[in-house]
N, C-alpha and C positions, 0 to 999 in steps of 0.2 A: 317109646313114650306112651304113657297111658292115655286112653281116650277121654273125651270130655265127660262121659258118663262115669268112668272110674273116678275122675277127679271130683265130680259131684257127690258120689257115694262117700268118698273119703271126707269131703267137707261136712256132710251131715253126720257121719260117724264120729267126727272129731269134736262135735259140739259138747257132748257130755264130758269127755276127758279135759277139754279146755276149761269148761265151767268148774269142774271139780278141782283142777290144779289152781285156778284163780281163787277158789274159796278156801281150800285146805292149805295149800302151800303158800299162795300169795296173800292170804288173809284179807282178800278184797271184800268190801261191802257189796251188797246186792247190785247197786247201781253201777259201780265200777266193773263188777264181774260181768254184768249184762253188756256193758259197752265193749269190754274186751272180747267176749264170746261172739257177739253179733258183728263186730268189726272184722273178726277173724273169718266168720262165715261170708260176710260181704266181700272180703278180699278173695276168698277162694271161688266164689260164684261169679263176681262181676268186676273185680279190681285186681286180678292176679296177673302173673307174668305172661299169660297167653294173649293179652290184649294186642300184641304185635302180630297176631295171625288172624285168620278168619275162623276164630274159635267160638265155642259156646259163650265164653265170657264176653267176647266182642259183640256177638249177636244179641245178647241180652240187653244191651244198651238201646235197642230199637233204633229209632230215628236219630237219637243222640249219639249213636256210634260214629257218626261223621266227625265228631270232635277228636276221635282217636286216629283218624287217617294220617295226620302228620307224624304222630307218635309211631305208627306202623312203618312209615317210610324212612324215618330217621334212625330208628333203633333196629338192630338185627335180632332175629329170634334166637333165644337162649344165650344172649350176650349177658355180661355181668351187669349191664344196665337195665335189663328186663327181669332176669332170673336171679340176680344177685340178692343175697339175703339182706344186705345193707342198702345198696344203691337202688335196687328195684323199687321198693315201696317209697323211698324218698323221691326218686325221679317221678314216679306216677303221681304222688301227692302234689309236687310242684307243678307238673304238667297239667293235672286236672284243675288246680287253682287258677293257673294262667288261662287255660281254655275256658273255664266257667266265667271268669271275669271278662274275657274277650267276648264271649257269647252274650253276657248280660249287657255290656256296653253297646254291642251291635243291636240288640233287641231294643234297648232304650232309644238309641239313635233312630231306628226304624219307626218306633212309635211316635217320636218327636217329628220325624219327617212326614210320615203319611197321615197321622191323626192330629198333628200339631198340638200334642200334649207333652209338655216338658217335665219328665220325671227325674231328671238329674238332680235337682235340689232335694228331692225326697231321698234319693240314693245317698247323698252326702249326709243328710240327717240320720239315716239308718246307720251308716258307717260310723258317724261320730257317737251315736248312742251305744253301739257295740263296743267301740274303743273305750268309752268312759265307764261302761257297766262292768267290763271284765277286769278282774284283778288277776295277778299272776297265779294266785292260788286257784281261782276258778278255772283259769285256762289250763293249768296243769291237771286239775281233777278231771277235766273232760277229755283233754287231748292225749294224755299219757296212756290211759287204757285203750283208746282208739288206735293210737300209733302202735302200741304193743300188739294189739290184735292184727293189725295189718302186717307187721313183721312176722308174727306167728303163722298167719295164713300164707304168706309168701314162702316161709320155710317149709311148711307142709307140702305145698305144691312143688317146690324145687326138689325137695328130698324124694318125693314120690317119683318125679321124672328121673332123678339120678339113680334110684334103686331099680326102676324099670329098665333103664338103659344098661345098668350093670348086668342084670340077669339076661337081657337080650343079647349082650355081647358074649355071654357064657355059652349060649346055644349055638 
């Protein structure tokens, strides 16, 4: 299995080909191409399959890495749920959404309890604003390139692991 440094080098080296593929083959506009390219980089550096180990990806979350502890305990390393090309990014996105929402609610509850400032009505207003502002077209324009970048980033990481394991087994 390649080291974290090798994965990082591959992540940065993949920026130009990913951007070029999005521009020339995918015919993406600049905004969509940047969303695709940088979500791919984000996936490889911070949101990739190795969040289930004590890896560089895990450590880069700093104090927020604590939200990944249940993920690490529940899912086995290199399982299809972490390194899978389809299920890996989907499960990480769902998990991060649930963990972020839980952290947000816990923070608002603590602010309400200790400072006696109720921010829940504000949260409801923000949520309703987001729901009413987004159209399906806006949603797709933003999230399709991001999700594609996450899938590509996972694929690069997983294929790098598989290729390295293949050659390691030859020796």
